[in-house]
C-alpha positions as CSV (number, residue, x, y, z in Angstrom):
1,X,53.5,-21.9,-35.1
2,X,54.3,-24.8,-33.0
3,X,51.1,-24.3,-30.8
4,X,47.4,-24.0,-31.7
5,X,45.7,-20.7,-31.3
6,X,43.3,-20.7,-28.4
7,X,39.6,-20.1,-29.0
8,X,39.8,-16.9,-26.9
9,X,42.1,-15.3,-29.4
10,X,39.3,-14.7,-31.8
11,X,37.7,-11.3,-30.8
12,X,34.1,-12.1,-31.6
13,X,34.2,-15.4,-29.6
14,X,35.9,-13.6,-26.7
15,X,33.2,-10.9,-26.8
16,X,30.4,-13.4,-26.9
17,X,31.9,-15.4,-23.9
18,X,32.3,-12.1,-22.0
19,X,28.6,-11.3,-22.7
20,X,27.5,-14.7,-21.6
21,X,29.5,-14.5,-18.4
22,X,28.1,-11.0,-17.5
23,X,24.5,-12.2,-18.1
24,X,25.1,-15.4,-16.0
25,X,26.6,-13.3,-13.2
26,X,23.8,-10.8,-13.3
27,X,21.3,-13.6,-12.7
28,X,22.7,-14.0,-9.3
29,X,22.6,-10.3,-8.5
30,X,18.8,-9.7,-8.7
31,X,17.8,-6.7,-6.9
32,X,14.8,-6.6,-4.6
33,X,12.5,-3.9,-3.4
34,X,10.2,-4.7,-0.5
35,X,7.1,-2.5,-0.6
36,X,4.8,-2.2,2.4
37,X,2.7,0.4,4.2
38,X,1.3,0.6,7.7
39,X,-2.2,1.9,8.6
40,X,-2.5,3.3,12.2
41,X,-5.5,4.7,13.9
42,X,-6.2,6.9,16.9
43,X,-7.5,5.2,18.9
44,X,-5.7,2.0,18.0
45,X,-7.5,-1.3,17.4
46,X,-10.0,0.0,14.8
47,X,-11.3,-2.5,12.3
48,X,-9.6,-1.9,8.9
49,X,-11.2,-2.5,5.5
50,X,-8.7,-1.8,2.7
51,X,-10.0,-1.6,-0.9
52,X,-13.1,-3.5,0.1
53,X,-11.3,-6.3,1.9
54,X,-11.2,-6.7,5.7
55,X,-7.6,-6.7,7.0
56,X,-8.1,-6.9,10.8
57,X,-7.3,-4.4,13.5
58,X,-5.0,-1.4,13.4
59,X,-2.0,-1.1,13.3
60,X,-1.8,-3.2,10.2
61,X,1.2,-3.6,7.9
62,X,0.4,-4.6,4.3
63,X,2.8,-5.6,1.5
64,X,1.9,-4.4,-2.0
65,X,3.2,-4.6,-5.6
66,X,1.9,-1.3,-7.1
67,X,1.9,2.3,-6.0
68,X,-1.3,4.2,-6.1
69,X,-4.3,5.2,-4.0
70,X,-6.1,2.8,-1.6
71,X,-9.5,3.2,-0.1
72,X,-9.3,3.0,3.7
73,X,-12.4,2.4,6.0
74,X,-11.9,2.4,9.7
75,X,-14.5,1.7,12.4
76,X,-14.1,1.5,16.2
77,X,-16.5,1.3,19.1
78,X,-17.8,4.7,20.2
79,X,-16.3,6.4,17.1
80,X,-17.6,7.6,13.8
81,X,-16.7,5.4,10.8
82,X,-14.0,7.0,8.8
83,X,-13.7,6.6,5.0
84,X,-10.5,8.0,3.5
85,X,-7.8,7.4,1.0
86,X,-4.1,6.6,1.4
87,X,-1.9,7.6,-1.5
88,X,1.2,5.4,-1.7
89,X,3.7,7.4,-3.7
90,X,6.8,5.8,-5.3
91,X,10.2,6.9,-4.0
92,X,12.9,8.3,-6.3
93,X,14.5,4.9,-7.0
94,X,11.2,3.7,-8.4
95,X,11.1,6.3,-11.1
96,X,11.8,5.2,-14.7
97,X,14.5,4.3,-15.7
98,X,16.1,4.1,-12.3
99,X,13.6,1.4,-11.3
100,X,15.2,-1.0,-13.9
101,X,18.5,-0.7,-12.1
102,X,17.2,-1.1,-8.6
103,X,14.7,-3.8,-9.4
104,X,17.1,-6.0,-11.4
105,X,20.8,-5.2,-11.0
106,X,21.1,-3.7,-7.5
107,X,22.5,-6.5,-5.3
108,X,20.9,-5.4,-2.1
109,X,17.3,-5.4,-0.7
110,X,15.7,-2.0,-0.5
111,X,12.7,-1.6,1.9
112,X,10.1,1.0,1.1
113,X,7.9,1.4,4.2
114,X,5.3,4.2,4.3
115,X,3.0,4.9,7.2
116,X,-0.5,6.5,7.4
117,X,-2.2,7.5,10.6
118,X,-6.0,8.3,10.7
119,X,-7.8,10.1,13.6
120,X,-11.2,8.7,14.4
121,X,-13.8,11.2,15.8
122,X,-15.5,10.0,19.0
123,X,-19.3,9.8,19.1
124,X,-20.6,12.7,21.2
125,X,-22.7,11.9,24.2
126,X,-26.4,12.4,23.5
127,X,-28.6,13.8,26.2
128,X,-32.0,12.4,27.1
129,X,-33.6,15.7,26.0
130,X,-31.9,15.5,22.5
131,X,-33.2,12.0,22.1
132,X,-36.8,13.0,23.1
133,X,-36.6,16.0,20.7
134,X,-35.5,13.7,17.8
135,X,-38.3,11.2,18.6
136,X,-40.8,14.0,18.5
137,X,-39.5,15.3,15.1
138,X,-39.7,11.8,13.6
139,X,-43.3,11.2,14.9
140,X,-44.4,14.5,13.4
141,X,-42.7,13.7,10.1
142,X,-44.3,10.2,10.0
143,X,-47.8,11.8,10.7
144,X,-47.3,14.3,7.9
145,X,-46.4,11.5,5.5
146,X,-49.5,9.4,6.5
147,X,-51.7,12.5,5.9
148,X,-50.3,13.1,2.4
149,X,-51.2,9.6,1.2
């Protein structure tokens, strides 16, 4: 032949270069899943403690990495303190093996935003008679305790 064969005419080298090109291009197509959940309370403005860490007042949006159950404590003026759990469940595109595709190869950003609303119970009004009755009960209990010693 009067010309040299090109390097791409060898099947193995061509396959190797194709593989390298695909890997290089896929590095620019990293998928992304944004995970967040919002804690709301009724009434709004309650102090939020999530998994033992203070997070501020509700409503509060929190970004997270892993799905699962979170401990929620809410407290507000004139309301009973609420201790509950928020179970953040993975959507279908986070199930194995689909998560591999959507986390690495999907070229768009997916937002998973879940919301939880908790109802705080108001403190009941206590009458003067109820307070006096409770004081009387506690005094009698204290006197019995002193007599038993």
